[in-house]
C-alpha positions in Angstrom: 12.4 -25.9 10.2 13.0 -22.9 12.5 10.3 -20.2 12.8 12.3 -17.6 10.9 12.8 -19.9 7.9 9.2 -21.0 7.9 7.9 -17.4 7.9 10.3 -16.6 5.0 9.2 -19.6 3.0 5.5 -18.9 3.5 6.0 -15.2 2.5 8.1 -15.9 -0.6 6.1 -18.7 -2.1 7.2 -20.0 -5.5 7.4 -18.3 -8.9 7.3 -14.7 -7.7 10.9 -13.8 -7.9 10.6 -11.9 -11.2 7.2 -10.3 -10.7 7.1 -9.5 -7.0 10.5 -9.7 -5.1 12.8 -8.4 -7.8 10.8 -5.2 -8.5 10.3 -4.6 -4.8 14.0 -5.0 -4.2 14.8 -2.7 -7.0 12.5 0.0 -5.7 13.8 -0.4 -2.1 17.4 -0.1 -3.4 16.7 2.8 -5.8 15.1 4.9 -3.1 17.0 3.6 -0.1 13.7 2.8 1.6 15.0 0.8 4.6 17.9 1.9 6.8 19.5 0.7 10.0 17.5 1.8 13.1 14.3 2.7 11.2 10.9 2.3 12.9 8.5 1.7 10.0 4.8 2.0 10.3 2.8 -0.1 7.8 -0.7 1.1 7.1 -2.7 -2.2 7.1 -6.2 -1.9 5.6 -6.5 -5.6 5.2 -6.5 -5.4 1.4 -4.1 -7.2 -0.9 -1.7 -4.3 -1.3 -1.1 -3.5 2.3 -0.6 -7.2 3.2 1.9 -7.6 0.3 3.7 -4.5 1.6 3.9 -6.0 5.1 5.3 -9.2 3.7 7.8 -7.3 1.7 9.2 -5.6 4.8 9.2 -8.8 6.8 11.1 -10.5 4.0 13.7 -7.8 3.9 14.1 -8.0 7.7 14.6 -11.7 7.5 17.2 -11.7 4.7 19.0 -8.4 5.0 21.6 -7.4 7.6 19.6 -4.4 8.6 18.2 -3.9 12.0 14.8 -2.1 11.9 11.3 -2.3 13.4 8.0 -3.0 11.7 4.8 -1.6 13.3 1.6 -2.6 11.5 -1.3 -0.2 12.1 -4.9 -0.7 11.2 -7.3 2.3 11.0 -10.6 0.7 11.8 -13.7 2.4 10.4 -16.3 0.8 12.8 -16.7 -1.2 15.9 -17.0 -4.7 14.4 -13.8 -6.4 15.7 -14.4 -9.6 13.6 -13.5 -7.7 10.4 -9.9 -7.3 11.5 -9.4 -10.4 13.7 -7.9 -12.4 10.8 -5.4 -9.6 10.1 -4.5 -9.6 13.8 -3.9 -13.3 13.7 -1.8 -13.1 10.5 0.4 -10.4 12.1 0.9 -12.7 15.1 2.1 -15.4 12.8 4.7 -13.0 11.4 5.7 -12.3 15.0 4.2 -8.8 14.9 1.6 -7.0 17.0 -1.2 -5.2 15.1 -2.1 -1.8 16.5 -5.8 -1.0 15.9 -7.0 2.6 15.9 -10.9 2.8 16.0 -12.5 5.7 14.1 -15.9 7.0 13.0 -14.7 7.1 9.4 -17.8 5.6 7.9 -20.0 8.2 9.6 -17.7 11.0 8.3 -17.7 9.8 4.7 -21.1 8.2 4.2 -23.3 10.0 6.8 -26.1 12.4 6.2 -24.0 15.0 4.5 -22.8 13.9 1.1 -19.0 14.2 0.6 -17.9 15.5 -2.8 -14.6 13.6 -3.0 -14.8 10.7 -0.4 -11.6 9.0 -1.6 -9.5 12.1 -1.1 -11.0 12.8 2.3 -10.7 9.2 3.4 -7.0 9.1 2.4 -6.4 12.4 4.2 -8.1 11.3 7.4 -6.3 8.0 7.5 -3.0 9.6 6.8 -3.5 12.2 9.5 -4.3 9.5 12.1 -1.2 7.5 11.0 1.0 10.6 11.3 -0.3 11.3 14.8 0.4 7.8 16.0 3.9 7.9 14.4 4.7 11.2 16.2 3.5 9.7 19.5 5.6 6.6 19.1 8.7 8.1 17.5 8.2 6.2 14.2 10.2 7.8 11.4 8.8 6.1 8.2 5.4 5.1 6.8 5.1 2.3 4.3 2.0 2.4 2.1 0.7 -0.2 -0.4 0.4 1.8 -3.6 1.7 -0.1 -6.6 2.7 0.7 -10.2 -0.9 0.9 -11.4 -1.8 3.3 -8.6 1.0 5.6 -9.7 0.0 5.5 -13.3 -3.7 6.1 -12.5 -3.0 8.9 -10.2 -0.8 10.7 -12.7 -3.5 10.4 -15.4 -6.3 11.5 -13.0 -4.3 14.6 -12.2 -3.7 15.3 -15.9 -7.3 14.8 -17.0 -9.2 16.1 -14.0 -6.9 18.6 -12.2 -4.8 19.9 -15.0 -1.5 19.2 -13.3 1.3 16.5 -13.4 1.6 15.7 -9.8 3.1 12.3 -8.9 2.5 9.6 -6.4 6.2 9.3 -5.6 7.8 6.0 -4.4 9.6 7.9 -1.6 9.2 11.4 -0.3 9.4 13.4 3.0 6.2 14.8 4.3 7.2 18.4 5.1 4.1 18.9 7.3 4.9 15.9 9.5 8.6 15.4 9.1 8.4 11.7 8.2 9.4 9.7 5.1 6.7 7.9 3.2 7.8 4.9 1.2 6.0 2.7 -1.4 7.8 -0.6 -1.7 5.4 -1.9 -4.4 6.0 1.1 -6.7 7.4 -1.1 -9.5 4.9 -4.0 -9.0 1.9 -4.4 -11.3 -1.5 -5.0 -9.6 -2.2 -8.2 -11.6 0.9 -9.8 -10.1 -0.1 -8.8 -6.6 -3.5 -10.4 -7.2 -1.8 -13.6 -8.3 0.6 -13.6 -5.3 -2.2 -13.0 -2.7 -4.4 -15.7 -4.2 -1.6 -18.3 -4.3 -0.3 -17.5 -0.8 -3.9 -17.4 0.5 -3.3 -14.1 2.4 -6.1 -13.1 4.8 -7.5 -10.3 2.6 -10.4 -8.4 4.1 -12.9 -7.4 1.5 -13.5 -3.6 1.3 -17.0 -2.4 2.1 -16.4 1.0 0.5 -19.3 1.7 -1.8 -17.3 4.2 -3.9 -14.8 1.6 -5.2 -17.3 0.3 -7.7 -19.3 3.5 -8.2 -19.9 4.9 -11.7 -18.8 8.2 -10.3 -15.3 7.0 -9.4 -12.8 8.8 -11.5 -10.1 6.2 -10.6 -12.3 3.4 -11.9 -12.8 5.3 -15.2 -9.1 5.7 -15.6 -8.5 2.0 -14.6 -11.0 0.9 -17.3 -9.4 3.2 -19.9 -6.0 1.7 -19.3 -7.5 -1.8 -19.4 -9.0 -1.0 -22.8 -5.7 0.4 -24.1 -3.9 -2.7 -22.9 -6.1 -4.9 -25.0 -4.3 -3.2 -28.0 -0.9 -3.0 -26.4 -0.2 -5.3 -23.4 2.8 -3.2 -22.4 0.8 0.1 -22.2 1.3 0.3 -18.4 5.1 0.0 -18.6 5.1 2.5 -21.5 3.2 5.1 -19.5 5.3 4.3 -16.3 8.6 4.6 -18.2 7.5 8.0 -19.7 7.1 9.5 -16.2 9.8 7.5 -14.3 12.3 10.4 -14.2 9.6 12.6 -12.7 9.2 10.3 -9.7 12.4 11.3 -8.0 
């Protein structure tokens, strides 16, 4: 079997057409996420979502008649190279070269001075670094790994804690930096990503962020609320998502 076919077979797996590839294809088509000549940066944290996003773009490149480039970029929070080596190897298997940008992110977020909203600051710093790299390398799009649950949770967090209805849109142009941000997993539920990553044995790097499981995490509170509601109505995520879908454009 030639390398292209083998890569595609390993990415697709079996039994994920309805839960992974169909909703990704639908989101990509609805928001015209990939176009001829694109240079697309993929923010690779090493988590399940970013690796699935990378696979989604590689799959499209293998099966679609569209010529575009994929540039995986890893914002590294410390100097321990071993924590990203397996991501680097995986990118090589996909015939891609991982770019690593070292930072002092851990020191900024969890140093002596306590940060009030570390998740917001972390995202902003990471995004700023990615935008800078994109400008330097003439990259016009940024693919992020946010999924359907992220969109729902962010909407509810803004409603409950900020008093607004701001959205995490599947596709938008950053006016500040002049690049398009795309979220290919916008229609995919987190539980299906977890199943896909486990079955395909993707080289997920476990996050060492202490805030992800903190009792002070607003996102975790919202996630648990949705989980509780879904015990009464298993379709609650889709119900919420469909109610805000028109606002995502």
